[in-house]
N, C-alpha and C positions, 0 to 999 in steps of 0.2 A: 425724275425718274431714278435718275441713277443717284443722287442721293437719296432716294428714298431706298432703294436695294443696297445702298451700304448701311444704313440704317437697320433694316431689316435685317442683314447677315449680322451685325453687331449684336441686336438682339439674340439672334439665335445660338449663336456661338457664347454670349453669356449665361443662357439657359442651360447648356450642353455643359457648361464648365460646372455652373451652381448644382446642377444633377449628379454629375461625376464628383464632384465635391460629398455631395450627402452620400450618395451609395459608399465611398471610400470609409466616410466615418461612423457609418450603421456597421461597418462589418471590422474595422480595423482600429478605430483610434481609443485611448487607454478610458479618455475622459466619458465616451456612450456607453463601453463598457462596462464604467464599471456603475453607470445609473442603473444600466439594465439590470446588473449583477447584485446591486443594494451593497456595496464597500468601497472604502476608499483606498484610496491608491497610495503605493508604497511611497518613499525618500524617493527611490527611483523613476517613478513614473508609471509604475507597473500594476496593474492588481495584487492585490493582499491577499495571497490566496489563502494562507494560514489562517486569517483572521476567516474569511468566509467559512472556512471549511469546519472551523469548532462552534460559528454560529448555528450551524445546519446538522451536523454529524449527528448530535443529541435528540434531534429531532425521529433519528430513526427508529423503525422499530423493527427490531433484532430478534432473530432466534435464541440468545445466548447474550448473559450479563456478561461485556467487558469494560464494564467500568475501571476496572483497576489499572489496566495495562490504559485505556486511554486516556486516563488521566496525567498520564506521564506526557501528555500532546495536547490537552485542552482542561482547562478547570472554569465548569460553569460558563461556557460559551466562549471563553476569552485563551487564546492561542498561551503557550508557557514558554517561558525562556528556550527548554528543549526543542521546542518544535520549532520555532523561529532559528536555532544555532540549529539543529539534524536539515532543515533544508537550506540554510548559506552552505554548509558543508558539502552538501552533494552536487551545489552547484560548482564549489567551488574545485572539486577535486578533478582528477584525471579519468579519462575512460577507463572503467572498468577499477579503479581504484575504490573501494570497498573498507572502512573501518568498522568493524566488529565493537560493541561496549557492554561490556557486562555491568548491569545496575545491579543485579542481587545475585548475590550467590550465598547461602546459609546451609546447613548442613547439621543436623537433629541426632544424636546419639540415641535419645529415647527410643525413636521408633523408624530411626535408618532410614529419612529420610534426606532430599538434595532438594532445595528451592534454586532455579536460575530467571532471571529477566536479562535477555540478552536484547540489544537494538543496534539499527544500521538505518544507513539511508544512500541513496545514488538515484543519479539524472540520467534518464535515457532521451534521445534525440527524437521519440514518437509521443503523439498526442495523448492525453487520457484518455479518450473512446478508444482507441486503439489500443491502449495497455488494458481496457477492461473486455475489448474484445477476444485478446489472446487467450488459450488455456493454461492460465496459471497453475491450476492444479496440476497439469503433467509437468511445466518445471519444479515444481515442489517436490513431486512424487517421482523422484528420478532414483533408481537405486545408488550406491555408495561403499567400497569399500576401501577402507584405512589402513594402519599398521594395526589397529588394535579393535576398530567397529566396523559393522558390517551390515549395511540398510538397505532392508527390501522395500518399495513403496509401490503402491498402487493407486489410483484415481477412476474414478466412475460417475460421471455427470448424468445427474437425474434428470429425468424430465422436464420439461419447464411447466406442464401442468400443475405441481407440487409448490408451485410459488407463491407466496404470501401477498406482497403488495406491489403496487405497483413501480416501488424502487429497487424490489428484488429481482437481480438477475439473473443470478443461477446458480444452483446449489448442488455441491459434487461428493460424494462418500470419497475418505481417502482411509487408506490400510498402511501402517507400516510395523515392521519386524524389525527390530535391533538382536545382534547379538555382538558382545562386548569380551574379548578376552582378559579377566581380570588376572590373573596368574596363568602360568604357562601351561595348567592342566583346568583353570578351573573358568569355565564361560559361564555369562550372566545375558538370559535372552531376557525379551518382552516384546509384547505387542500391544497395539491401540487402533482403534477404529475412531475417527475422527469426521463432522462434516465442515466443507468448505464451502462459505454462501457470500456473494459479491451483493454489491449495495451502491445504487445511483446515490450521492451525498444529499444532491439537491434537486428536485423536478423544472427540466427544463435545461438543469444545467450541465451537458457532457463532461467539463472540466476536471471533476473530482470521481473517486471511487473510495470504496470502502469493503476491504476483506475480511472476513473474519472466521478463521477455522477454531473450531472448540470438539473436547471429548463428546464422546458420544454414550461410551459406555461409564456410565458415571461410578461403577463401582470393579472398574479397576484395580487388580491390586498392584499394577508396576507404575500407573501415574493416577494422583489425585488431580492433577492439571496438565492441561495440555492444550495449551490457546497460541495462536496466532494473531495480530491485525496488523493491516497493508492497507496502509494511507496512502492513497496518489492524487496528485493536483497537478494543475497547470503550473508551469513557472512563471506565468503573469506576465507574459506578453501576449496570450490569446483568450478568447470567450465568444465559444462555439464557432468561429473561423478557422479553424484547419492549422493556426499559427502558437508557434508554441510546444515546446517537450514538455517532458514531465519529471516530475520527483517523486521518489516513493520511498516511506517510511514504512520501516515494519522493525516488530518487534515480536519476541518467543519467550514465552513463562512457558515453566516445566515448574509440576513438583513431582517427583518421583522416588520410588523404593530404590535406595541406590543399594543395597541388599549388603550392607558392611561395607562397602569401596566407596567411600564418597571423593577421593581424590580420581580415580578412575572413571566415575560417574561425571566429575569433572570436565577431564579429557574428552570423554564422549562426547558430551553435549554441545561442547565448544566443535568439535571437528563438523557435528551434527548442522550446527549454525553454521559456521562457515559453508558446509555444501550447500544449504541451501539458499542463503546469499547470491553466491559463484553461480548457482542452476538461475536462479530467480533472473538476475541480472543478464547472462546469455542468452535467456529465452527470449526478453524482453527487447535485448540492443540489436538482436539481427535482423 
């Protein structure tokens, strides 16, 4: 009888151990996460979210065309070198360290317009699901007063009944009023209305989000283009299990009427971009 009880206890303990290992593997092992997500692991053994992101983001049905901005990060479903570099830079940076990069700055004397494309990335130690839950629109729509720039912003979230499809999470109306001191007595003013929409990139995957802000008033005399995209995804250590922080990559694209002051417009846009980056990081890192 004692031998039978010993064998029974051993069998039960082994079954419990196997069950525990299976449970841990289904919620935390990178190999099983990769199988579920349908993506290979990177060289560090983590899920390759830049690959997974670009594989699915092109399939989203968006309210606006942001192919120009997105092309810097994804090329026909494949992550660009810039996408991977921004991810790594965000992970390597010190907390609160945000380096803005001006990708495009062009001025046209013929019609007094200026074009800017500015990008940055940062890491926050909260999961992407929580990033998508937070009111990013309120972080972006914060008033700002600099040496020569005054920005007044408001955000008004729309009713969920107006959402388009299952991966469309929320929509918000945004309004910006900018006053710039061009000279001691000359002040430039502009106003623009935009719509910010947030999407989940892949059905059943909580670890990726895509925010898109675009101009609503297409006949705006001050802005021909006002676009922002926010890419957010897990740092690679988790998949729907609460593990891992979030890499956020942002791009701002403006084409505006500089009213004859291109250098002033450049300084002002740089100030506004830095304000936006700092406000987003502050709101998401608390």
